[in-house]
mmCIF file of the C-alpha atoms, coordinates in Angstrom:
data_MODEL
# 
_entry.id   MODEL 
# 
loop_
_atom_site.group_PDB 
_atom_site.id 
_atom_site.type_symbol 
_atom_site.label_atom_id 
_atom_site.label_alt_id 
_atom_site.label_comp_id 
_atom_site.label_asym_id 
_atom_site.label_entity_id 
_atom_site.label_seq_id 
_atom_site.pdbx_PDB_ins_code 
_atom_site.Cartn_x 
_atom_site.Cartn_y 
_atom_site.Cartn_z 
_atom_site.occupancy 
_atom_site.B_iso_or_equiv 
_atom_site.pdbx_formal_charge 
_atom_site.auth_seq_id 
_atom_site.auth_comp_id 
_atom_site.auth_asym_id 
_atom_site.auth_atom_id 
_atom_site.pdbx_PDB_model_num 
ATOM 1   C CA . UNK A 1 1   ? 0.000   0.000  0.000   1.00 0.00 ? 1   UNK A CA 1 
ATOM 2   C CA . UNK A 1 2   ? 2.940   2.350  0.505   1.00 0.00 ? 2   UNK A CA 1 
ATOM 3   C CA . UNK A 1 3   ? 3.661   2.434  -3.247  1.00 0.00 ? 3   UNK A CA 1 
ATOM 4   C CA . UNK A 1 4   ? 0.012   3.156  -4.012  1.00 0.00 ? 4   UNK A CA 1 
ATOM 5   C CA . UNK A 1 5   ? -0.084  5.890  -1.396  1.00 0.00 ? 5   UNK A CA 1 
ATOM 6   C CA . UNK A 1 6   ? 3.092   7.443  -2.771  1.00 0.00 ? 6   UNK A CA 1 
ATOM 7   C CA . UNK A 1 7   ? 1.575   7.394  -6.244  1.00 0.00 ? 7   UNK A CA 1 
ATOM 8   C CA . UNK A 1 8   ? -1.560  9.184  -4.994  1.00 0.00 ? 8   UNK A CA 1 
ATOM 9   C CA . UNK A 1 9   ? 0.561   11.795 -3.255  1.00 0.00 ? 9   UNK A CA 1 
ATOM 10  C CA . UNK A 1 10  ? 2.706   12.333 -6.351  1.00 0.00 ? 10  UNK A CA 1 
ATOM 11  C CA . UNK A 1 11  ? -0.316  12.742 -8.611  1.00 0.00 ? 11  UNK A CA 1 
ATOM 12  C CA . UNK A 1 12  ? -1.931  15.147 -6.149  1.00 0.00 ? 12  UNK A CA 1 
ATOM 13  C CA . UNK A 1 13  ? 1.238   17.226 -5.873  1.00 0.00 ? 13  UNK A CA 1 
ATOM 14  C CA . UNK A 1 14  ? 1.722   17.243 -9.660  1.00 0.00 ? 14  UNK A CA 1 
ATOM 15  C CA . UNK A 1 15  ? -1.712  18.854 -9.949  1.00 0.00 ? 15  UNK A CA 1 
ATOM 16  C CA . UNK A 1 16  ? -0.784  21.326 -7.175  1.00 0.00 ? 16  UNK A CA 1 
ATOM 17  C CA . UNK A 1 17  ? -3.724  20.157 -5.090  1.00 0.00 ? 17  UNK A CA 1 
ATOM 18  C CA . UNK A 1 18  ? -3.775  20.358 -1.325  1.00 0.00 ? 18  UNK A CA 1 
ATOM 19  C CA . UNK A 1 19  ? -4.711  17.375 0.830   1.00 0.00 ? 19  UNK A CA 1 
ATOM 20  C CA . UNK A 1 20  ? -7.643  19.451 2.082   1.00 0.00 ? 20  UNK A CA 1 
ATOM 21  C CA . UNK A 1 21  ? -9.032  19.972 -1.435  1.00 0.00 ? 21  UNK A CA 1 
ATOM 22  C CA . UNK A 1 22  ? -8.684  16.305 -2.418  1.00 0.00 ? 22  UNK A CA 1 
ATOM 23  C CA . UNK A 1 23  ? -10.124 14.991 0.849   1.00 0.00 ? 23  UNK A CA 1 
ATOM 24  C CA . UNK A 1 24  ? -13.070 17.357 0.464   1.00 0.00 ? 24  UNK A CA 1 
ATOM 25  C CA . UNK A 1 25  ? -13.607 16.142 -3.110  1.00 0.00 ? 25  UNK A CA 1 
ATOM 26  C CA . UNK A 1 26  ? -13.491 12.539 -1.905  1.00 0.00 ? 26  UNK A CA 1 
ATOM 27  C CA . UNK A 1 27  ? -15.815 13.295 1.017   1.00 0.00 ? 27  UNK A CA 1 
ATOM 28  C CA . UNK A 1 28  ? -13.419 11.932 3.624   1.00 0.00 ? 28  UNK A CA 1 
ATOM 29  C CA . UNK A 1 29  ? -11.513 13.472 6.530   1.00 0.00 ? 29  UNK A CA 1 
ATOM 30  C CA . UNK A 1 30  ? -8.091  14.835 5.604   1.00 0.00 ? 30  UNK A CA 1 
ATOM 31  C CA . UNK A 1 31  ? -6.532  12.377 8.052   1.00 0.00 ? 31  UNK A CA 1 
ATOM 32  C CA . UNK A 1 32  ? -7.910  9.459  6.004   1.00 0.00 ? 32  UNK A CA 1 
ATOM 33  C CA . UNK A 1 33  ? -6.347  10.823 2.816   1.00 0.00 ? 33  UNK A CA 1 
ATOM 34  C CA . UNK A 1 34  ? -3.010  11.307 4.535   1.00 0.00 ? 34  UNK A CA 1 
ATOM 35  C CA . UNK A 1 35  ? -3.229  7.775  5.958   1.00 0.00 ? 35  UNK A CA 1 
ATOM 36  C CA . UNK A 1 36  ? -3.833  6.464  2.413   1.00 0.00 ? 36  UNK A CA 1 
ATOM 37  C CA . UNK A 1 37  ? -0.879  8.455  1.091   1.00 0.00 ? 37  UNK A CA 1 
ATOM 38  C CA . UNK A 1 38  ? 1.301   7.040  3.888   1.00 0.00 ? 38  UNK A CA 1 
ATOM 39  C CA . UNK A 1 39  ? 0.155   3.490  3.140   1.00 0.00 ? 39  UNK A CA 1 
ATOM 40  C CA . UNK A 1 40  ? -1.664  3.102  6.454   1.00 0.00 ? 40  UNK A CA 1 
ATOM 41  C CA . UNK A 1 41  ? -5.214  2.897  5.093   1.00 0.00 ? 41  UNK A CA 1 
ATOM 42  C CA . UNK A 1 42  ? -6.753  0.897  2.262   1.00 0.00 ? 42  UNK A CA 1 
ATOM 43  C CA . UNK A 1 43  ? -8.564  2.574  -0.611  1.00 0.00 ? 43  UNK A CA 1 
ATOM 44  C CA . UNK A 1 44  ? -12.189 1.669  -1.217  1.00 0.00 ? 44  UNK A CA 1 
ATOM 45  C CA . UNK A 1 45  ? -13.438 0.973  -4.722  1.00 0.00 ? 45  UNK A CA 1 
ATOM 46  C CA . UNK A 1 46  ? -15.495 4.175  -4.778  1.00 0.00 ? 46  UNK A CA 1 
ATOM 47  C CA . UNK A 1 47  ? -12.477 6.259  -3.724  1.00 0.00 ? 47  UNK A CA 1 
ATOM 48  C CA . UNK A 1 48  ? -10.340 4.487  -6.323  1.00 0.00 ? 48  UNK A CA 1 
ATOM 49  C CA . UNK A 1 49  ? -12.825 5.427  -9.046  1.00 0.00 ? 49  UNK A CA 1 
ATOM 50  C CA . UNK A 1 50  ? -12.989 9.046  -7.907  1.00 0.00 ? 50  UNK A CA 1 
ATOM 51  C CA . UNK A 1 51  ? -9.182  9.333  -7.740  1.00 0.00 ? 51  UNK A CA 1 
ATOM 52  C CA . UNK A 1 52  ? -8.770  7.803  -11.207 1.00 0.00 ? 52  UNK A CA 1 
ATOM 53  C CA . UNK A 1 53  ? -11.255 10.303 -12.618 1.00 0.00 ? 53  UNK A CA 1 
ATOM 54  C CA . UNK A 1 54  ? -9.539  13.201 -10.900 1.00 0.00 ? 54  UNK A CA 1 
ATOM 55  C CA . UNK A 1 55  ? -6.029  12.205 -11.978 1.00 0.00 ? 55  UNK A CA 1 
ATOM 56  C CA . UNK A 1 56  ? -7.138  10.881 -15.402 1.00 0.00 ? 56  UNK A CA 1 
ATOM 57  C CA . UNK A 1 57  ? -5.436  7.540  -14.922 1.00 0.00 ? 57  UNK A CA 1 
ATOM 58  C CA . UNK A 1 58  ? -6.391  3.885  -14.971 1.00 0.00 ? 58  UNK A CA 1 
ATOM 59  C CA . UNK A 1 59  ? -6.996  1.781  -11.893 1.00 0.00 ? 59  UNK A CA 1 
ATOM 60  C CA . UNK A 1 60  ? -3.970  -0.285 -12.904 1.00 0.00 ? 60  UNK A CA 1 
ATOM 61  C CA . UNK A 1 61  ? -1.746  2.781  -12.875 1.00 0.00 ? 61  UNK A CA 1 
ATOM 62  C CA . UNK A 1 62  ? -3.018  4.051  -9.539  1.00 0.00 ? 62  UNK A CA 1 
ATOM 63  C CA . UNK A 1 63  ? -2.594  0.597  -7.990  1.00 0.00 ? 63  UNK A CA 1 
ATOM 64  C CA . UNK A 1 64  ? 0.986   0.372  -9.355  1.00 0.00 ? 64  UNK A CA 1 
ATOM 65  C CA . UNK A 1 65  ? 0.157   -2.550 -11.647 1.00 0.00 ? 65  UNK A CA 1 
ATOM 66  C CA . UNK A 1 66  ? 1.011   -0.539 -14.750 1.00 0.00 ? 66  UNK A CA 1 
ATOM 67  C CA . UNK A 1 67  ? 3.309   2.307  -15.659 1.00 0.00 ? 67  UNK A CA 1 
ATOM 68  C CA . UNK A 1 68  ? 1.142   3.450  -18.577 1.00 0.00 ? 68  UNK A CA 1 
ATOM 69  C CA . UNK A 1 69  ? -0.031  6.992  -17.902 1.00 0.00 ? 69  UNK A CA 1 
ATOM 70  C CA . UNK A 1 70  ? -0.873  9.985  -20.089 1.00 0.00 ? 70  UNK A CA 1 
ATOM 71  C CA . UNK A 1 71  ? 1.114   12.826 -18.543 1.00 0.00 ? 71  UNK A CA 1 
ATOM 72  C CA . UNK A 1 72  ? -0.822  15.506 -20.414 1.00 0.00 ? 72  UNK A CA 1 
ATOM 73  C CA . UNK A 1 73  ? -1.121  18.535 -18.172 1.00 0.00 ? 73  UNK A CA 1 
ATOM 74  C CA . UNK A 1 74  ? -3.586  21.360 -18.187 1.00 0.00 ? 74  UNK A CA 1 
ATOM 75  C CA . UNK A 1 75  ? -3.430  24.738 -16.547 1.00 0.00 ? 75  UNK A CA 1 
ATOM 76  C CA . UNK A 1 76  ? -5.673  25.866 -13.753 1.00 0.00 ? 76  UNK A CA 1 
ATOM 77  C CA . UNK A 1 77  ? -5.930  29.606 -13.334 1.00 0.00 ? 77  UNK A CA 1 
ATOM 78  C CA . UNK A 1 78  ? -7.378  29.562 -9.858  1.00 0.00 ? 78  UNK A CA 1 
ATOM 79  C CA . UNK A 1 79  ? -5.283  29.619 -6.739  1.00 0.00 ? 79  UNK A CA 1 
ATOM 80  C CA . UNK A 1 80  ? -8.054  28.217 -4.551  1.00 0.00 ? 80  UNK A CA 1 
ATOM 81  C CA . UNK A 1 81  ? -9.630  25.033 -5.817  1.00 0.00 ? 81  UNK A CA 1 
ATOM 82  C CA . UNK A 1 82  ? -12.737 23.734 -4.094  1.00 0.00 ? 82  UNK A CA 1 
ATOM 83  C CA . UNK A 1 83  ? -14.308 20.269 -4.108  1.00 0.00 ? 83  UNK A CA 1 
ATOM 84  C CA . UNK A 1 84  ? -16.886 21.399 -6.688  1.00 0.00 ? 84  UNK A CA 1 
ATOM 85  C CA . UNK A 1 85  ? -14.059 22.461 -9.002  1.00 0.00 ? 85  UNK A CA 1 
ATOM 86  C CA . UNK A 1 86  ? -12.434 19.039 -8.632  1.00 0.00 ? 86  UNK A CA 1 
ATOM 87  C CA . UNK A 1 87  ? -15.773 17.371 -9.361  1.00 0.00 ? 87  UNK A CA 1 
ATOM 88  C CA . UNK A 1 88  ? -15.924 19.332 -12.639 1.00 0.00 ? 88  UNK A CA 1 
ATOM 89  C CA . UNK A 1 89  ? -12.341 18.402 -13.515 1.00 0.00 ? 89  UNK A CA 1 
ATOM 90  C CA . UNK A 1 90  ? -13.048 14.736 -12.770 1.00 0.00 ? 90  UNK A CA 1 
ATOM 91  C CA . UNK A 1 91  ? -16.171 14.821 -14.952 1.00 0.00 ? 91  UNK A CA 1 
ATOM 92  C CA . UNK A 1 92  ? -14.224 16.281 -17.862 1.00 0.00 ? 92  UNK A CA 1 
ATOM 93  C CA . UNK A 1 93  ? -11.495 13.687 -17.368 1.00 0.00 ? 93  UNK A CA 1 
ATOM 94  C CA . UNK A 1 94  ? -14.082 10.862 -17.478 1.00 0.00 ? 94  UNK A CA 1 
ATOM 95  C CA . UNK A 1 95  ? -15.416 12.253 -20.760 1.00 0.00 ? 95  UNK A CA 1 
ATOM 96  C CA . UNK A 1 96  ? -11.864 12.485 -22.145 1.00 0.00 ? 96  UNK A CA 1 
ATOM 97  C CA . UNK A 1 97  ? -11.031 8.905  -21.101 1.00 0.00 ? 97  UNK A CA 1 
ATOM 98  C CA . UNK A 1 98  ? -14.291 7.589  -22.576 1.00 0.00 ? 98  UNK A CA 1 
ATOM 99  C CA . UNK A 1 99  ? -13.569 9.376  -25.863 1.00 0.00 ? 99  UNK A CA 1 
ATOM 100 C CA . UNK A 1 100 ? -10.070 7.895  -25.946 1.00 0.00 ? 100 UNK A CA 1 
ATOM 101 C CA . UNK A 1 101 ? -11.501 4.427  -25.368 1.00 0.00 ? 101 UNK A CA 1 
ATOM 102 C CA . UNK A 1 102 ? -14.127 4.812  -28.091 1.00 0.00 ? 102 UNK A CA 1 
ATOM 103 C CA . UNK A 1 103 ? -11.541 6.152  -30.528 1.00 0.00 ? 103 UNK A CA 1 
ATOM 104 C CA . UNK A 1 104 ? -9.265  3.186  -29.846 1.00 0.00 ? 104 UNK A CA 1 
ATOM 105 C CA . UNK A 1 105 ? -12.154 0.789  -30.535 1.00 0.00 ? 105 UNK A CA 1 
ATOM 106 C CA . UNK A 1 106 ? -12.917 2.534  -33.838 1.00 0.00 ? 106 UNK A CA 1 
ATOM 107 C CA . UNK A 1 107 ? -9.286  2.071  -34.876 1.00 0.00 ? 107 UNK A CA 1 
ATOM 108 C CA . UNK A 1 108 ? -9.426  -1.697 -34.199 1.00 0.00 ? 108 UNK A CA 1 
# 
């Protein structure tokens, strides 16, 4: 779990998100998020799905079973990001990932 937690922390930091913002988005106490990042708490399936949507990565990547990750970055102009903002970002990421999947199936 320590590798998974480190991956979550790295992804969060790469997006310049605070633990407070991510824990609020996930609907959990900040202590639980920090425990996950430190490898002291397991991740539920619902939290896994929300984190994958937020970070635009696969479950395999987040669980350290794959190294395949699209490192495309986007700019956020706000200095204070709220849980609602992260919900919007996650929704857009889900749309993007679904479009990528559909495109790959059309190419097959």
